[in-house]
C-alpha positions as CSV (number, residue, x, y, z in Angstrom):
1,M,0.0,0.0,0.0
2,S,1.5,3.3,-1.0
3,I,1.3,6.3,1.3
4,F,1.0,9.9,-0.1
5,L,2.4,12.5,2.3
6,S,1.8,16.1,1.8
7,V,4.1,18.4,3.8
8,R,3.4,22.1,4.1
9,P,6.0,24.6,5.4
10,W,5.3,26.0,8.9
11,I,5.0,29.3,7.2
12,S,2.9,29.7,4.0
13,G,4.4,28.3,0.8
14,A,4.0,25.6,-1.9
15,C,3.2,22.1,-1.0
16,L,6.2,19.8,-1.0
17,Y,6.3,16.0,-1.4
18,C,8.6,13.7,0.6
19,V,9.6,10.1,0.9
20,A,10.4,8.2,4.0
21,I,14.0,8.5,5.3
22,A,15.7,5.8,7.2
23,A,16.1,5.9,11.0
24,T,19.5,4.7,12.2
25,A,18.7,1.5,14.1
26,T,22.2,1.5,15.7
27,D,21.4,4.7,17.6
28,Y,19.0,2.9,20.0
29,H,17.7,-0.3,21.5
30,I,14.2,-1.3,22.6
31,N,13.1,-2.8,25.8
32,V,9.6,-4.1,26.7
33,L,8.7,-2.7,30.1
34,A,5.4,-4.5,30.4
35,T,2.9,-6.7,28.6
36,G,-0.7,-7.9,29.3
37,L,-2.3,-4.6,30.0
38,D,-6.0,-4.3,29.0
39,K,-6.3,-1.8,26.1
40,P,-4.0,0.8,27.6
41,W,-4.7,4.3,26.3
42,S,-2.2,6.7,27.9
43,I,1.0,6.7,30.0
44,A,2.5,9.5,32.1
45,E,5.9,9.7,33.8
46,L,6.1,10.2,37.5
47,P,9.0,12.2,38.9
48,A,12.0,11.0,40.8
49,Q,12.0,7.6,38.9
50,Q,8.8,6.5,40.6
51,G,7.6,4.9,37.4
52,F,4.5,5.7,35.4
53,L,0.7,6.0,35.5
54,V,-1.1,4.1,32.8
55,T,-4.8,4.2,32.0
56,E,-6.7,1.2,30.8
57,K,-9.7,2.0,28.6
58,S,-12.1,-0.1,30.7
59,G,-11.6,2.3,33.6
60,Q,-8.6,1.2,35.6
61,L,-5.7,3.5,36.5
62,L,-2.5,1.7,37.2
63,K,1.0,2.5,38.6
64,L,3.8,0.8,36.6
65,S,7.0,0.7,38.6
66,P,10.4,1.0,36.8
67,D,10.9,-2.8,37.3
68,G,7.6,-3.6,35.7
69,E,5.4,-4.2,38.7
70,M,1.8,-3.1,38.3
71,T,-0.4,-1.7,41.1
72,A,-4.0,-0.6,40.8
73,I,-4.9,2.9,41.9
74,S,-8.2,3.2,43.7
75,G,-10.7,6.1,43.2
76,S,-10.8,6.2,39.4
77,P,-14.0,7.7,38.0
78,E,-16.9,5.6,36.6
79,V,-16.5,5.7,32.8
80,Y,-18.7,5.0,29.8
81,F,-16.9,2.0,28.4
82,K,-18.2,1.3,25.0
83,S,-16.8,1.4,21.5
84,Q,-14.3,4.3,21.6
85,G,-15.4,5.4,25.1
86,G,-13.7,4.7,28.3
87,L,-10.8,6.1,30.5
88,L,-8.6,8.1,28.2
89,D,-5.7,10.4,29.0
90,V,-3.7,11.0,32.2
91,I,-1.1,13.8,32.8
92,T,0.5,15.2,35.9
93,D,0.2,18.7,37.1
94,P,3.3,20.9,36.3
95,A,3.7,21.2,40.1
96,F,3.1,17.5,40.8
97,A,6.1,17.2,43.1
98,D,4.4,19.7,45.4
99,N,0.7,19.1,45.0
100,Q,0.5,15.4,43.8
101,R,-2.3,16.4,41.4
102,I,-3.1,14.5,38.2
103,Y,-5.7,15.1,35.5
104,L,-7.8,12.4,33.7
105,S,-10.0,12.6,30.6
106,Y,-12.7,10.0,30.0
107,A,-16.1,9.3,28.5
108,A,-18.9,9.7,31.0
109,G,-22.6,9.1,30.8
110,D,-24.6,6.4,28.9
111,G,-25.9,5.5,25.5
112,D,-28.4,8.3,25.5
113,S,-26.2,11.0,26.8
114,N,-22.4,10.9,27.0
115,R,-19.6,13.4,26.8
116,T,-15.9,13.9,27.0
117,T,-15.1,14.8,30.7
118,V,-12.0,15.9,32.5
119,A,-11.3,15.6,36.3
120,S,-8.5,16.3,38.7
121,A,-7.4,14.5,41.8
122,R,-4.5,14.1,44.1
123,L,-2.5,10.9,44.0
124,V,-1.8,9.8,47.6
125,D,-0.1,6.5,48.0
126,Q,-2.2,4.1,45.8
127,Q,-5.4,6.1,45.7
128,L,-7.0,9.2,44.3
129,K,-8.3,11.8,46.7
130,D,-10.0,15.2,46.4
131,F,-11.5,14.0,43.0
132,S,-13.2,16.9,41.2
133,I,-14.8,17.1,37.7
134,I,-13.5,20.3,36.1
135,L,-14.9,20.0,32.6
136,E,-17.9,18.3,30.9
137,V,-18.2,19.0,27.2
138,N,-21.4,20.6,26.0
139,P,-23.5,19.4,24.4
140,S,-23.8,15.7,25.2
141,K,-24.2,13.1,22.5
142,A,-25.5,9.5,22.0
143,K,-22.7,8.0,19.8
144,A,-19.8,6.3,21.6
145,A,-17.2,7.7,19.2
146,H,-14.8,10.6,18.6
147,Y,-14.1,11.8,22.1
148,G,-10.7,13.3,21.5
149,G,-9.6,13.5,25.1
150,K,-5.9,14.4,24.8
151,L,-4.5,16.8,27.5
152,A,-1.5,19.1,27.5
153,F,-0.4,22.1,29.6
154,L,0.7,25.4,28.1
155,P,3.6,27.3,29.6
156,D,1.2,29.5,31.5
157,D,-0.2,26.3,33.2
158,S,-3.5,26.5,31.4
159,L,-4.8,23.1,30.2
160,L,-5.6,22.2,26.7
161,V,-8.3,19.5,26.0
162,S,-8.9,18.0,22.6
163,V,-12.5,17.1,21.8
164,G,-13.8,15.1,18.8
165,E,-17.0,16.0,16.9
166,G,-18.8,12.8,17.9
167,F,-18.8,11.2,14.5
168,E,-22.5,11.7,13.7
169,Y,-22.3,15.4,14.5
170,R,-19.6,16.6,12.2
171,E,-21.3,20.0,11.4
172,Q,-20.8,21.0,15.1
173,A,-17.1,21.2,14.5
174,Q,-17.8,24.5,12.6
175,S,-20.3,25.9,15.2
176,L,-19.0,28.0,18.1
177,D,-22.3,27.1,19.9
178,S,-20.9,23.6,20.4
179,E,-17.7,22.4,22.1
180,M,-17.5,19.3,19.9
181,G,-14.8,19.3,17.3
182,K,-12.7,21.8,19.2
183,L,-9.5,22.3,21.1
184,L,-10.5,23.7,24.5
185,R,-8.4,25.7,26.9
186,I,-9.2,25.9,30.6
187,L,-7.6,26.8,33.9
188,P,-6.8,23.9,36.3
189,D,-10.0,24.6,38.2
190,G,-12.1,24.3,35.0
191,T,-12.8,28.0,34.5
192,A,-12.2,29.6,31.2
193,P,-9.2,32.0,30.8
194,A,-10.3,35.5,30.0
195,D,-7.9,35.7,27.0
196,N,-9.4,32.8,25.1
197,P,-10.3,33.9,21.5
198,F,-14.1,33.7,21.9
199,P,-14.8,34.9,25.4
200,D,-18.5,35.7,24.9
201,Q,-19.8,33.1,22.5
202,A,-17.5,30.1,23.3
203,P,-15.4,30.9,26.4
204,R,-13.5,27.6,26.5
205,V,-12.8,27.2,22.8
206,Y,-9.3,27.8,21.6
207,S,-9.5,26.5,18.0
208,Y,-12.2,24.7,16.0
209,G,-12.9,22.7,12.8
210,H,-11.4,19.5,14.2
211,R,-12.6,15.9,13.5
212,N,-11.1,13.6,16.1
213,P,-7.9,14.9,17.7
214,Q,-5.8,11.9,19.0
215,G,-2.4,13.5,19.5
216,L,-1.6,16.7,21.3
217,V,1.8,18.2,22.5
218,V,3.2,21.6,23.4
219,D,6.8,22.1,22.3
220,P,8.7,23.1,25.5
221,A,11.3,24.9,23.5
222,T,9.0,27.2,21.5
223,G,5.5,26.9,23.0
224,T,4.1,25.6,19.6
225,I,1.0,23.5,19.9
226,W,1.0,20.4,17.6
227,M,-2.1,18.3,17.2
228,T,-2.8,15.2,15.1
229,E,-6.3,14.1,14.1
230,H,-8.0,11.2,12.4
231,G,-9.4,11.9,8.9
232,P,-12.2,9.7,7.6
233,K,-11.0,7.5,4.7
234,G,-7.8,9.4,4.1
235,G,-7.0,12.9,5.3
236,D,-5.3,12.3,8.6
237,E,-3.7,15.6,9.6
238,L,-0.9,17.2,11.6
239,N,-1.8,20.7,12.5
240,R,0.1,23.6,14.0
241,I,-2.5,25.2,16.3
242,A,-3.0,28.9,16.9
243,A,-5.7,30.6,19.0
244,G,-8.9,31.3,17.2
245,N,-8.1,29.4,14.0
246,N,-10.5,27.3,12.0
247,Y,-9.0,24.0,10.8
248,G,-11.7,23.2,8.3
249,W,-13.5,20.0,9.2
250,P,-15.9,19.1,7.5
251,A,-15.9,22.0,5.1
252,I,-12.5,21.1,3.7
253,T,-10.8,17.7,3.9
254,Y,-8.4,15.4,2.0
255,G,-10.5,12.4,2.8
256,V,-13.8,10.8,1.8
257,D,-16.4,9.1,3.8
258,Y,-16.0,5.4,4.7
259,S,-18.6,4.5,2.0
260,G,-16.5,6.4,-0.6
261,A,-19.0,9.3,-0.6
262,I,-17.7,12.8,-1.0
263,I,-17.8,14.8,2.3
264,S,-16.6,18.0,0.7
265,P,-15.4,18.8,-2.8
266,Y,-12.9,21.2,-1.3
267,T,-9.5,20.8,0.2
268,E,-8.9,24.5,0.8
269,A,-11.1,27.5,1.7
270,E,-10.5,31.1,2.7
271,G,-10.2,31.5,6.4
272,M,-9.5,27.8,7.0
273,E,-6.0,26.5,7.9
274,Q,-4.1,23.9,5.9
275,P,-2.5,20.9,7.7
276,V,1.3,21.0,7.9
277,M,1.1,17.3,6.8
278,H,-1.6,15.0,5.7
279,W,-1.9,11.3,4.9
280,V,-3.8,9.6,2.1
281,P,-4.6,6.8,2.8
282,S,-5.0,7.2,6.6
283,I,-2.6,5.6,9.0
284,A,-4.9,6.4,12.0
285,L,-2.7,8.8,13.9
286,S,-2.7,8.5,17.6
287,G,-0.3,9.6,20.3
288,L,2.1,12.5,19.7
289,A,5.3,13.7,21.4
290,I,8.1,16.1,20.5
291,Y,11.7,15.3,21.2
292,R,13.6,17.9,23.2
293,N,16.4,16.1,25.0
294,N,20.1,15.2,24.7
295,G,19.5,11.5,24.7
296,F,19.2,11.5,20.9
297,P,20.8,14.9,19.9
298,N,20.2,14.3,16.2
299,W,16.4,14.0,16.9
300,D,16.0,17.5,18.3
301,G,12.6,18.9,17.2
302,S,11.4,15.6,15.8
303,L,7.8,14.6,16.3
304,L,7.0,11.0,17.3
305,I,3.6,9.7,16.1
306,G,1.8,6.5,16.8
307,A,-0.3,4.8,14.0
308,L,-3.2,2.5,14.9
309,K,-3.9,1.3,11.4
310,D,-0.3,1.0,10.4
311,Q,0.6,-0.5,13.8
312,K,3.8,1.4,13.9
313,L,5.7,4.2,15.6
314,Y,7.2,6.8,13.3
315,R,9.5,9.8,13.7
316,L,8.9,13.0,11.8
317,A,12.3,14.6,11.2
318,P,12.2,18.4,10.9
319,T,13.4,19.9,7.6
320,D,13.7,23.5,6.3
321,S,10.2,23.2,4.9
322,G,8.4,21.0,7.4
323,F,8.9,17.3,8.3
324,E,9.9,14.1,6.7
325,Q,8.6,10.7,7.9
326,T,11.2,8.2,8.8
327,E,11.0,4.4,8.6
328,P,9.1,3.0,11.6
329,F,10.9,1.9,14.8
330,P,11.5,-1.9,14.5
331,D,10.1,-4.1,17.2
332,V,7.6,-1.4,18.3
333,T,4.5,-3.1,17.0
334,G,0.8,-3.2,17.4
335,R,-1.8,-0.4,17.4
336,I,0.5,2.3,19.0
337,R,-1.8,4.3,21.1
338,D,0.4,6.7,23.0
339,V,4.0,7.9,23.0
340,R,5.9,10.1,25.5
341,V,9.5,11.5,25.9
342,L,10.9,10.8,29.3
343,S,13.1,13.1,31.4
344,D,16.1,10.8,30.9
345,G,15.8,11.2,27.1
346,S,14.3,7.8,26.4
347,I,10.9,7.3,24.8
348,V,8.0,5.1,25.9
349,A,5.1,3.9,23.7
350,L,2.2,1.7,24.4
351,S,0.0,-0.5,22.2
352,D,-3.7,-1.4,22.3
353,E,-2.5,-5.0,22.6
354,G,-1.1,-4.3,26.0
355,S,2.6,-3.7,25.6
356,V,4.8,-0.9,27.0
357,Y,7.9,-0.3,25.0
358,Q,11.0,1.9,25.9
359,I,13.4,3.2,23.3
360,L,16.8,4.0,24.8
361,P,20.0,5.5,23.4
362,T,22.6,2.8,22.7
363,N,25.3,4.8,24.3
C-alpha cells in the first residue's frame, strides 16, 4: 500500500512532497517494560524515577514501577466503556512534586447522553483523593465515538483539552455554539481563561474545525502546539494550532467518507487552515510527542507519532520546509496508542494490545 504524504512549510508556501527517510537503528535499543495490559490508552511519567501512570480504557488507573510491577490505583471515575469510550488520557500537574495532582480525561454518561469529561485528583499512595470534575463537554451526544480526550499544559499552566465531533455530529465542528470538534483551553480549576479567543460566544474554545484529535503536544522549547487528528477514509492531519483558527472540518478535507461518498469537494477554503502534513490513505494517527532532550541529539525537534492502522511508531524529522517521515521503529509493533518522551531522554510507547515499549539510546 503506497502512502502519499503532503508536507506544508510551517509558514505559507508551496506544498512539497517527501519520501520516507531511514532511521539509524544502531542509535537505540528497545526494551519491553510490560505486557498484558487491558487496552491501555495513555502513559504519564512520575517524577524521581517513581515509574508511570497508565490508563486502561475499561476504567482502571495503574501505577507501573520502573521494574515492571503493576499496582491498581483506587478512586478512578466511573467511565462509559463502549466502542471508543472509556478512560482516556492521564497527565501530571506541572507542580506535581508539590501538589500530587493529576488530570484524567474519560467518556462519562450512557448510551443516550455521554460526553468527554476531565477531572483532577491528588495521587496519595495508591489512591486518588479530592476528586473533582473540572470539565464536561457541552452538548452531550449519543454516539460512543470521537471523544478526543488528549490533555496538555501550556507554559502559563492553562490546560488544553482536545474534543472530537462525535462522528455523527460533524457539522458541530464548525459551530461555536458547540464544544465538539474543538480544542478547549481551561484553567486547572475548570474555569475559562479571560484571554481565550471567543470569550463571549464560546469561552472555553481555543481552536475549531477538528474531527477527532488523537495526539496533542506543546513544544517546551517554542510553545508551539501540535495536534494530530483522524481523517475519515484518508485525510489524517498534523496541524500547528494557533488561537482562534479554523482547521476546516468538515468544510474542507483530504479524505472521503468510509462509504466512498464525498464529504466536501474542497481541500482549501479562505479563512481555514491547511495541515502541515496529511496522509492519504489514513494511517490512523494516535499519540504525539516532541523530542527535546540530549539522549538523541540528532532528533531534536522531531515529532513522534503512533499509528493505529499501520501498527507502527514513526519519527517525523524536521526539515527546512516541514517534516519528513522516517522508517518506523523496528520491534515497536501493534496499534500504537500513546508515546511520551521521558526526562532521561528515552521514549515510551504503548499499544492497544497491552505492551509498553521503551526506546533508549545505545550509548
